[in-house]
C-alpha positions as CSV (number, residue, x, y, z in Angstrom):
1,M,69.8,68.0,236.1
2,Q,71.7,69.4,233.5
3,K,72.6,73.2,232.8
4,E,70.3,74.6,230.1
5,Y,71.5,74.2,226.5
6,Y,70.7,75.7,223.3
7,F,69.1,72.3,221.1
8,K,69.0,72.4,217.5
9,E,65.4,72.7,217.4
10,G,65.7,76.2,218.1
11,C,64.8,76.7,221.8
12,F,66.8,75.6,225.4
13,I,66.8,72.4,226.9
14,E,67.7,71.2,230.7
15,E,67.7,67.8,231.0
16,W,65.7,67.1,234.3
17,M,66.1,63.0,233.6
18,N,67.2,61.0,230.3
19,T,69.4,58.2,231.5
20,R,70.2,54.5,230.5
21,D,69.0,53.6,233.8
22,H,65.4,55.2,233.1
23,D,64.9,54.0,229.2
24,D,61.4,53.9,229.4
25,M,61.1,58.2,230.1
26,S,62.8,61.1,229.6
27,I,62.0,64.8,231.0
28,A,63.2,67.7,229.9
29,R,62.3,71.7,230.9
30,A,62.1,73.5,227.2
31,R,61.9,77.7,226.7
32,V,61.0,79.1,223.7
33,E,61.8,82.5,223.6
34,V,59.7,85.6,222.9
35,G,58.3,85.9,218.8
36,T,60.3,82.5,218.3
37,E,59.6,79.0,217.2
38,T,60.8,76.0,217.1
39,K,61.5,74.2,213.8
40,V,59.3,72.0,212.1
41,H,60.5,68.4,213.6
42,A,59.1,64.6,214.4
43,I,60.6,62.5,216.5
44,K,60.7,58.8,215.5
45,N,59.9,55.9,218.0
46,T,58.9,58.3,220.9
47,V,55.9,59.6,222.0
48,E,56.1,63.4,223.4
49,R,54.0,65.2,225.3
50,Y,54.1,69.2,225.9
51,A,53.1,70.4,229.9
52,I,52.6,73.9,229.5
53,L,54.2,75.9,232.7
54,N,54.4,79.3,231.9
55,G,53.8,81.7,228.6
56,T,51.5,80.8,225.9
57,G,52.0,79.9,222.2
58,T,50.7,78.0,219.4
59,V,51.3,74.7,218.6
60,T,51.3,72.5,215.7
61,V,51.0,68.9,215.3
62,A,50.8,67.3,212.1
63,E,48.4,69.9,209.7
64,K,46.2,71.4,213.0
65,S,47.3,74.1,215.2
66,W,46.0,75.6,218.4
67,Q,47.0,77.7,221.2
68,V,48.4,76.4,224.5
69,S,48.6,78.3,227.9
70,V,49.5,77.2,231.5
71,G,48.0,73.6,232.7
72,D,47.2,72.8,229.0
73,V,49.2,68.9,227.7
74,V,49.7,68.5,223.9
75,N,50.0,64.7,222.9
76,I,52.4,64.0,220.0
77,E,52.4,60.7,218.5
78,P,55.6,59.3,217.0
79,E,56.7,60.2,213.4
80,Q,54.1,63.8,213.5
81,A,55.4,66.7,212.3
82,Q,55.2,69.0,215.1
83,K,56.4,72.8,216.0
84,I,55.8,75.1,218.8
85,S,55.7,79.1,218.7
86,N,56.1,81.3,221.5
87,T,52.9,84.2,220.7
88,G,53.1,85.3,224.3
89,A,54.9,88.3,226.2
90,E,57.0,86.0,228.4
91,D,59.2,82.7,227.2
92,L,57.3,79.9,226.8
93,I,57.9,77.0,229.5
94,F,57.1,73.3,229.2
95,L,58.2,69.9,230.0
96,A,59.0,68.2,227.1
97,I,58.1,64.3,228.6
98,C,59.3,61.3,226.4
99,T,58.5,57.5,226.0
100,P,60.9,56.2,225.7
101,R,63.4,58.6,226.6
102,F,64.2,61.0,224.1
103,Q,67.4,60.2,221.7
104,P,68.9,62.7,219.6
105,S,69.2,60.1,216.7
106,N,65.5,59.9,216.7
107,Y,65.2,63.8,216.0
108,V,64.0,64.2,212.5
109,D,64.8,67.9,211.4
110,L,61.2,68.7,208.7
111,S,62.3,72.1,208.0
112,K,65.1,71.3,205.3
113,Q,61.9,69.0,203.2
């Protein structure tokens, strides 16, 4: 497991599994601080799922927004615009499960468009 680092998306990431030995899937723990949100972004060629572990927030996928909390799972298809906001009083923590595995070259920052 890699130490937590800040990712340009606007959250902190801890890679739990993301190696060439397992190209079919990656798992990362993501942390969004209180009062912050990730940039609007998309991931090419990758299905992403958020499994909420702690906190509450608002997720936006395409043009739909809804509240999420512990136990919720969000499915995000490739190339869909997405962001997640922490609306609670504690860090919003979730697993980001990607198939195939997440690769930084597939990340598209839509906040500048």
